[in-house]
C-alpha positions as CSV (number, residue, x, y, z in Angstrom):
1,X,7.1,-22.8,28.3
2,X,6.4,-19.9,25.9
3,X,3.8,-17.1,26.7
4,X,1.1,-16.1,24.4
5,X,2.1,-14.9,20.8
6,X,1.6,-11.3,20.8
7,X,0.6,-10.1,17.2
8,X,2.1,-6.8,16.2
9,X,0.4,-4.4,13.7
10,X,1.8,-4.8,10.2
11,X,4.3,-2.2,9.1
12,X,4.8,-0.8,5.6
13,X,8.0,1.1,4.5
14,X,7.2,4.8,3.4
15,X,7.9,3.6,-0.2
16,X,5.7,0.6,0.2
17,X,2.7,3.2,1.6
18,X,3.6,5.6,-1.2
19,X,3.0,2.8,-3.8
20,X,0.1,1.6,-2.2
21,X,-1.6,4.9,-2.0
22,X,-0.9,5.4,-5.6
23,X,-2.5,2.2,-6.6
24,X,-5.3,3.2,-4.3
25,X,-5.8,6.4,-6.3
26,X,-5.9,4.5,-9.6
27,X,-2.5,5.1,-10.8
28,X,-0.9,2.8,-13.0
29,X,2.5,1.1,-12.1
30,X,4.6,3.1,-15.0
31,X,3.4,6.3,-13.6
32,X,3.9,5.3,-10.2
33,X,7.5,4.1,-11.0
34,X,7.9,7.6,-12.8
35,X,6.8,9.5,-9.8
36,X,8.8,7.8,-7.3
37,X,12.1,7.3,-9.1
38,X,12.0,3.5,-9.2
39,X,11.5,0.7,-11.8
40,X,8.1,-1.0,-12.5
41,X,9.7,-4.0,-11.4
42,X,10.4,-2.6,-8.0
43,X,6.7,-1.2,-7.8
44,X,5.6,-4.8,-8.4
45,X,7.9,-6.2,-5.9
46,X,6.7,-3.6,-3.3
47,X,3.2,-4.6,-4.0
48,X,3.7,-8.3,-3.5
49,X,5.6,-7.5,-0.1
50,X,2.6,-5.2,0.7
51,X,0.1,-8.4,0.2
52,X,2.3,-10.5,2.5
53,X,2.6,-7.7,5.1
54,X,-1.1,-7.1,5.2
55,X,-2.2,-10.7,4.5
56,X,-4.2,-9.2,1.8
57,X,-5.5,-11.4,-1.3
58,X,-5.6,-8.4,-3.8
59,X,-5.3,-4.6,-4.3
60,X,-8.8,-3.6,-3.0
61,X,-8.3,-5.9,0.0
62,X,-4.6,-4.4,0.8
63,X,-6.2,-0.7,0.7
64,X,-9.3,-2.1,2.8
65,X,-6.8,-3.5,5.4
66,X,-4.3,-0.6,5.5
67,X,-7.3,2.0,6.1
68,X,-8.7,-0.1,8.8
69,X,-5.3,-0.2,10.5
70,X,-4.8,3.4,9.9
71,X,-1.8,2.9,7.4
72,X,-3.8,5.0,5.0
73,X,-6.8,7.2,5.3
74,X,-9.6,7.9,2.7
75,X,-8.8,11.6,2.7
76,X,-5.2,10.8,1.3
77,X,-6.8,8.7,-1.3
78,X,-9.4,11.2,-2.5
79,X,-7.0,14.0,-2.5
80,X,-4.9,12.7,-5.3
81,X,-7.4,10.6,-7.4
82,X,-7.0,10.5,-11.0
83,X,-10.0,12.6,-11.0
84,X,-9.1,15.2,-8.3
85,X,-9.3,18.8,-9.1
């Protein structure tokens, strides 16, 4: 007999968090890849892994879930947005 299944909060790696944050700031995959020193293919692979980890359907959903779970915070997103001064 097994006990109740305990769900743990999703975990993102530091690289996955950096990729999600960059997308949330409106950056394009090529710019994200260059900034992180990885390939565009790797950026897209991380994004797919983020969707799975967060059970997200799209980027906006992933960002919302990450913010709700305190994996990202809105101040982080706003500080580095494409229109930040």
